[in-house]
Backbone as CSV, one residue per row, in Angstrom:
resi,resn,N_x,N_y,N_z,CA_x,CA_y,CA_z,C_x,C_y,C_z
1,MET,-22.261,20.856,62.256,-22.383,20.825,60.804,-23.790,21.202,60.367
2,LYS,-24.793,20.812,61.199,-26.179,21.123,60.886,-26.417,22.637,60.928
3,ILE,-25.783,23.311,61.882,-25.925,24.763,62.005,-25.324,25.459,60.793
4,LEU,-24.183,24.955,60.312,-23.534,25.545,59.150,-24.393,25.396,57.898
5,ARG,-25.034,24.242,57.731,-25.941,24.045,56.587,-27.124,24.998,56.653
6,LYS,-27.638,25.186,57.862,-28.764,26.100,58.041,-28.367,27.529,57.670
7,GLU,-27.164,27.938,58.038,-26.706,29.290,57.712,-26.442,29.445,56.219
8,ILE,-25.949,28.405,55.574,-25.758,28.458,54.114,-27.104,28.628,53.421
9,LEU,-28.138,27.946,53.917,-29.480,28.117,53.358,-29.998,29.536,53.574
10,TRP,-29.732,30.116,54.747,-30.137,31.492,55.002,-29.409,32.456,54.068
11,ILE,-28.124,32.220,53.830,-27.353,33.080,52.929,-27.895,32.978,51.506
12,ILE,-28.159,31.767,51.044,-28.710,31.581,49.693,-30.081,32.239,49.584
13,ALA,-30.914,32.086,50.614,-32.238,32.712,50.601,-32.116,34.239,50.566
14,SER,-31.157,34.795,51.306,-30.953,36.246,51.296,-30.494,36.732,49.930
15,LEU,-29.614,35.962,49.293,-29.171,36.333,47.943,-30.313,36.259,46.934
16,ILE,-31.159,35.252,47.057,-32.307,35.131,46.152,-33.276,36.289,46.366
17,ILE,-33.530,36.647,47.620,-34.400,37.786,47.915,-33.818,39.064,47.333
18,SER,-32.506,39.247,47.451,-31.854,40.436,46.899,-32.018,40.502,45.390
19,CYS,-31.816,39.374,44.724,-31.963,39.362,43.263,-33.408,39.586,42.842
20,LEU,-34.359,39.060,43.622,-35.766,39.280,43.302,-36.166,40.736,43.500
21,ILE,-35.590,41.395,44.475,-35.859,42.820,44.676,-35.222,43.634,43.559
22,TRP,-34.025,43.270,43.158,-33.232,44.051,42.217,-33.675,43.880,40.770
23,HIS,-33.996,42.682,40.371,-34.207,42.396,38.954,-35.412,43.090,38.316
24,PRO,-36.582,43.149,38.920,-37.706,43.799,38.222,-37.483,45.287,37.969
25,PHE,-36.749,45.945,38.849,-36.550,47.380,38.708,-35.349,47.728,37.855
26,LEU,-34.323,46.899,37.901,-33.092,47.169,37.174,-32.673,45.922,36.409
27,PRO,-33.229,45.711,35.231,-32.851,44.506,34.493,-31.358,44.492,34.194
28,PHE,-30.783,43.337,34.309,-29.337,43.190,34.178,-29.043,42.108,33.159
29,ASN,-28.233,42.442,32.207,-27.810,41.485,31.201,-26.463,40.924,31.651
30,PHE,-26.398,39.637,31.905,-25.159,39.059,32.452,-24.007,39.103,31.453
31,SER,-24.294,39.291,30.171,-23.200,39.408,29.209,-22.618,40.817,29.207
32,ASP,-23.351,41.796,29.762,-22.886,43.176,29.794,-22.767,43.622,31.252
33,PHE,-21.562,43.515,31.812,-21.364,43.863,33.210,-21.223,45.364,33.413
34,ASN,-21.240,46.141,32.348,-21.078,47.584,32.469,-22.384,48.327,32.269
35,SER,-23.532,47.670,32.395,-24.795,48.372,32.245,-24.930,49.382,33.385
36,THR,-25.491,50.541,33.066,-25.532,51.628,34.028,-26.955,52.116,34.243
37,VAL,-27.117,52.833,35.330,-28.372,53.482,35.666,-28.068,54.959,35.860
38,ASP,-28.859,55.819,35.210,-28.686,57.255,35.359,-29.634,57.767,36.431
39,ILE,-29.079,58.451,37.424,-29.870,59.030,38.498,-29.734,60.535,38.403
40,ASN,-30.869,61.222,38.265,-30.872,62.664,38.133,-31.356,63.286,39.438
41,ILE,-30.471,64.058,40.085,-30.832,64.779,41.300,-30.533,66.251,41.042
42,HIS,-31.584,67.041,41.028,-31.511,68.463,40.692,-30.895,68.615,39.306
43,ASP,-29.727,69.227,39.230,-29.082,69.398,37.935,-27.843,68.519,37.790
44,THR,-27.753,67.480,38.602,-26.589,66.595,38.600,-27.019,65.190,38.197
45,TYR,-26.272,64.612,37.284,-26.514,63.231,36.875,-25.481,62.329,37.528
46,PHE,-25.950,61.272,38.127,-25.069,60.242,38.651,-25.246,59.012,37.782
47,ILE,-24.153,58.514,37.282,-24.190,57.293,36.482,-23.620,56.187,37.359
48,VAL,-24.484,55.236,37.707,-24.109,54.177,38.637,-24.169,52.851,37.891
49,VAL,-23.120,52.062,38.026,-23.116,50.729,37.449,-24.159,49.905,38.197
50,SER,-24.982,49.172,37.466,-26.110,48.484,38.103,-25.656,47.406,39.087
51,ILE,-24.467,46.885,38.930,-23.968,45.889,39.880,-23.721,46.527,41.253
52,HIS,-23.437,47.845,41.277,-23.268,48.545,42.547,-24.599,48.676,43.270
53,ILE,-25.664,48.833,42.517,-26.992,48.878,43.129,-27.338,47.505,43.711
54,LEU,-26.955,46.443,43.007,-27.157,45.095,43.546,-26.373,44.922,44.842
55,PHE,-25.149,45.417,44.885,-24.340,45.356,46.100,-25.035,46.090,47.246
56,PHE,-25.609,47.247,46.964,-26.348,48.020,47.961,-27.543,47.227,48.492
57,ILE,-28.290,46.589,47.588,-29.461,45.814,47.996,-29.040,44.582,48.804
58,ILE,-27.976,43.896,48.369,-27.490,42.719,49.107,-27.055,43.113,50.517
59,ALA,-26.329,44.228,50.643,-25.879,44.674,51.961,-27.068,44.970,52.869
60,ASN,-28.090,45.622,52.336,-29.271,45.938,53.146,-30.039,44.685,53.546
61,VAL,-30.250,43.774,52.602,-31.006,42.549,52.914,-30.251,41.712,53.948
62,PHE,-28.939,41.537,53.763,-28.157,40.760,54.728,-28.190,41.416,56.107
63,PHE,-28.078,42.735,56.135,-28.090,43.426,57.420,-29.428,43.245,58.124
64,ILE,-30.527,43.385,57.398,-31.853,43.237,58.008,-32.080,41.797,58.479
65,VAL,-31.772,40.830,57.602,-31.998,39.422,57.953,-31.163,39.017,59.164
66,TYR,-29.882,39.381,59.151,-29.025,38.933,60.252,-29.165,39.799,61.501
67,SER,-29.730,40.999,61.377,-30.084,41.757,62.586,-31.209,41.048,63.321
68,ILE,-32.198,40.593,62.563,-33.303,39.857,63.172,-32.804,38.531,63.753
69,ARG,-31.960,37.840,63.005,-31.446,36.542,63.484,-30.585,36.696,64.729
70,ILE,-29.800,37.768,64.787,-28.926,37.967,65.950,-29.753,38.328,67.186
71,LEU,-30.862,39.040,66.984,-31.732,39.349,68.123,-32.461,38.104,68.618
72,ILE,-32.870,37.253,67.676,-33.552,36.021,68.072,-32.601,35.084,68.817
73,SER,-31.348,34.982,68.332,-30.388,34.079,68.987,-29.753,34.695,70.227
74,ARG,-30.021,35.964,70.490,-29.489,36.686,71.657,-27.969,36.651,71.724
75,LEU,-27.335,36.760,70.577,-25.874,36.835,70.451,-25.158,35.587,70.947
76,ARG,-25.836,34.452,70.973,-25.209,33.226,71.475,-24.538,32.411,70.388
77,ASN,-25.009,32.497,69.159,-24.475,31.698,68.056,-23.329,32.463,67.382
78,THR,-22.129,31.909,67.435,-20.970,32.619,66.884,-20.992,32.679,65.361
79,ILE,-21.614,31.709,64.704,-21.695,31.745,63.243,-22.594,32.901,62.796
80,ILE,-23.745,33.029,63.446,-24.648,34.138,63.130,-23.970,35.464,63.464
81,ASN,-23.254,35.511,64.572,-22.527,36.731,64.936,-21.496,37.100,63.870
82,GLY,-20.759,36.098,63.385,-19.748,36.364,62.363,-20.355,36.872,61.067
83,ILE,-21.452,36.271,60.647,-22.110,36.731,59.422,-22.690,38.122,59.632
84,PHE,-23.218,38.386,60.833,-23.718,39.734,61.120,-22.587,40.752,61.090
85,LEU,-21.434,40.393,61.634,-20.295,41.319,61.592,-19.905,41.632,60.150
86,PHE,-19.940,40.616,59.288,-19.639,40.834,57.870,-20.688,41.742,57.227
87,SER,-21.982,41.483,57.494,-23.028,42.307,56.890,-23.001,43.727,57.444
88,ASN,-22.638,43.876,58.704,-22.512,45.210,59.289,-21.357,45.972,58.641
89,THR,-20.263,45.280,58.356,-19.147,45.910,57.662,-19.563,46.351,56.255
90,LEU,-20.347,45.522,55.569,-20.865,45.921,54.255,-21.731,47.172,54.369
91,MET,-22.568,47.232,55.396,-23.419,48.411,55.580,-22.589,49.654,55.883
92,ILE,-21.491,49.511,56.612,-20.619,50.661,56.880,-20.004,51.155,55.580
93,ILE,-19.608,50.238,54.697,-19.068,50.632,53.395,-20.132,51.349,52.570
94,VAL,-21.355,50.824,52.567,-22.452,51.460,51.824,-22.742,52.848,52.387
95,MET,-22.780,52.979,53.706,-23.049,54.282,54.313,-21.937,55.277,54.005
96,SER,-20.687,54.814,53.942,-19.584,55.707,53.579,-19.765,56.244,52.170
97,TYR,-20.204,55.372,51.266,-20.472,55.813,49.894,-21.616,56.822,49.860
98,LEU,-22.692,56.537,50.595,-23.823,57.463,50.621,-23.444,58.804,51.251
99,ILE,-22.580,58.774,52.257,-22.116,60.021,52.866,-21.326,60.842,51.865
100,SER,-20.461,60.188,51.084,-19.673,60.948,50.103,-20.556,61.526,49.002
101,VAL,-21.581,60.791,48.572,-22.499,61.310,47.552,-23.308,62.470,48.117
102,THR,-23.799,62.324,49.340,-24.609,63.376,49.952,-23.772,64.622,50.199
103,LYS,-22.525,64.451,50.578,-21.635,65.597,50.809,-21.450,66.400,49.525
104,SER,-21.401,65.707,48.390,-21.229,66.429,47.124,-22.491,67.166,46.701
105,LEU,-23.645,66.836,47.282,-24.904,67.483,46.923,-25.282,68.643,47.831
106,ILE,-24.499,68.875,48.867,-24.803,69.975,49.784,-24.463,71.291,49.096
107,ILE,-25.436,72.189,49.085,-25.209,73.529,48.548,-25.176,74.473,49.743
108,GLU,-24.047,75.106,49.935,-23.919,76.045,51.037,-24.673,77.327,50.700
109,ALA,-25.354,77.880,51.692,-26.043,79.142,51.483,-25.004,80.244,51.301
110,GLY,-25.238,81.120,50.374,-24.312,82.210,50.107,-24.731,82.948,48.865
111,TRP,-23.819,83.662,48.273,-24.180,84.409,47.091,-23.155,84.184,46.000
112,THR,-23.624,84.314,44.793,-22.782,84.155,43.618,-23.170,85.224,42.614
113,ILE,-22.183,85.847,42.027,-22.443,86.828,40.981,-22.078,86.190,39.660
114,TYR,-23.059,86.115,38.774,-22.820,85.563,37.457,-22.602,86.713,36.479
115,PRO,-21.855,86.490,35.411,-21.675,87.556,34.415,-23.008,87.961,33.827
116,PRO,-23.261,89.173,33.516,-22.359,90.310,33.690,-22.263,90.722,35.163
117,LEU,-21.207,91.417,35.499,-20.948,91.779,36.888,-21.976,92.743,37.447
118,SER,-22.745,93.366,36.582,-23.772,94.290,37.060,-25.051,93.559,37.463
119,ALA,-25.045,92.226,37.391,-26.236,91.452,37.736,-26.497,91.504,39.235
120,ASN,-27.726,91.279,39.603,-28.082,91.259,41.022,-27.467,90.048,41.707
121,ILE,-27.267,90.172,42.997,-26.723,89.067,43.790,-27.796,87.991,43.905
122,GLN,-27.395,86.750,43.683,-28.328,85.641,43.776,-28.021,84.845,45.044
123,ILE,-29.029,84.672,45.849,-28.871,83.970,47.117,-29.318,82.518,46.928
124,HIS,-28.453,81.583,47.338,-28.804,80.163,47.294,-29.365,79.765,48.650
125,GLU,-30.453,79.072,48.640,-30.997,78.568,49.887,-30.489,77.149,50.109
126,ASP,-30.423,76.768,51.356,-29.978,75.425,51.693,-30.960,74.404,51.121
127,ASN,-30.449,73.328,50.520,-31.327,72.370,49.856,-31.713,71.183,50.730
128,GLY,-31.424,71.206,51.993,-31.856,70.146,52.901,-30.960,68.918,52.914
129,MET,-29.924,68.902,52.109,-29.047,67.730,52.081,-28.174,67.640,53.324
130,LYS,-28.001,68.752,54.038,-27.222,68.689,55.278,-27.883,67.765,56.285
131,ASN,-29.218,67.815,56.364,-29.935,66.950,57.301,-29.726,65.479,56.953
132,ILE,-29.814,65.157,55.673,-29.583,63.781,55.231,-28.136,63.371,55.503
133,TYR,-27.209,64.290,55.228,-25.787,64.031,55.456,-25.525,63.705,56.925
134,TYR,-26.052,64.519,57.839,-25.835,64.280,59.265,-26.572,63.033,59.750
135,THR,-27.713,62.730,59.145,-28.418,61.485,59.476,-27.586,60.279,59.086
136,PHE,-27.006,60.308,57.880,-26.145,59.205,57.439,-24.918,59.057,58.340
137,ILE,-24.347,60.173,58.770,-23.196,60.098,59.683,-23.622,59.467,61.014
138,GLY,-24.791,59.844,61.519,-25.298,59.250,62.757,-25.541,57.759,62.615
139,ILE,-26.097,57.348,61.474,-26.324,55.925,61.227,-24.995,55.181,61.160
140,GLU,-24.004,55.777,60.496,-22.713,55.099,60.399,-22.031,54.979,61.763
141,ILE,-22.132,56.008,62.574,-21.558,55.938,63.916,-22.240,54.836,64.729
142,SER,-23.573,54.745,64.628,-24.276,53.686,65.363,-23.911,52.299,64.828
143,LEU,-23.690,52.182,63.516,-23.259,50.893,62.947,-21.890,50.484,63.473
144,VAL,-20.993,51.451,63.609,-19.655,51.143,64.134,-19.750,50.724,65.603
145,ILE,-20.597,51.394,66.374,-20.770,51.022,67.782,-21.355,49.618,67.887
146,ILE,-22.370,49.317,67.072,-22.969,47.975,67.080,-21.940,46.932,66.672
147,LEU,-21.127,47.256,65.658,-20.069,46.340,65.219,-19.114,46.030,66.367
148,PHE,-18.710,47.039,67.089,-17.797,46.854,68.207,-18.424,45.992,69.303
149,LEU,-19.679,46.292,69.665,-20.334,45.547,70.741,-20.545,44.079,70.377
150,VAL,-20.965,43.817,69.142,-21.171,42.425,68.718,-19.835,41.694,68.636
151,ALA,-18.789,42.378,68.193,-17.466,41.741,68.138,-16.987,41.365,69.533
152,VAL,-17.184,42.247,70.499,-16.781,41.945,71.879,-17.575,40.755,72.415
153,LYS,-18.888,40.742,72.186,-19.724,39.637,72.655,-19.338,38.320,71.980
154,THR,-18.973,38.381,70.688,-18.546,37.173,69.977,-17.246,36.634,70.556
155,VAL,-16.306,37.514,70.852,-15.032,37.079,71.451,-15.283,36.450,72.822
156,ILE,-16.184,37.036,73.600,-16.522,36.471,74.909,-17.139,35.077,74.744
157,ASN,-18.030,34.914,73.766,-18.644,33.605,73.511,-17.602,32.567,73.086
158,ILE,-16.664,32.965,72.255,-15.619,32.038,71.801,-14.747,31.615,72.984
159,LYS,-14.386,32.561,73.856,-13.571,32.225,75.029,-14.322,31.281,75.973
160,ARG,-15.623,31.514,76.140,-16.420,30.627,76.998,-16.490,29.222,76.420
161,SER,-16.678,29.111,75.111,-16.765,27.782,74.503,-15.438,27.059,74.563
162,ARG,-14.332,27.777,74.468,-13.017,27.124,74.593,-12.762,26.651,76.011
163,LYS,-13.205,27.452,77.001,-13.057,27.021,78.388,-13.908,25.806,78.677
164,ALA,-15.089,25.752,78.098,-15.991,24.623,78.318,-15.437,23.339,77.667
165,ASN,-14.740,23.499,76.525,-14.167,22.334,75.836,-12.922,21.817,76.549
166,ASN,-12.197,22.694,77.250,-10.974,22.263,77.940,-11.274,21.729,79.273
């Protein structure tokens, strides 16, 4: 029971840290849950609900905090492992969203003729988003591998504790 209380305190502390990171930069009015943030990248505007940015920050803070905690406990504590698995799943969801946004920003090199048809051919250069896109895919693949390995280790720990209790 003492371990569970300690983890609840860690979760509350992580949520407070997330809100402290989020609030000065993106003020949020609790009566208006539809407040948005406009993000301008090149000639594209992304309108993001500010609660989604809070979700992104919470996922990152939980992942960082519980990555450190899982390394310190050496994968022995099943409660920490379970919370890490949850935070890792949140990070996979966040990375999937970032991959879809980055994929929409990739400009393929090629040519386009704009009216009038007698205009010169305009060549588009690659805007570097492919590198970010492939980096995000690599991060997501590593997150899935880590998720699998921690899940296997957690199952092994649970089986050992059941054998020890019987």
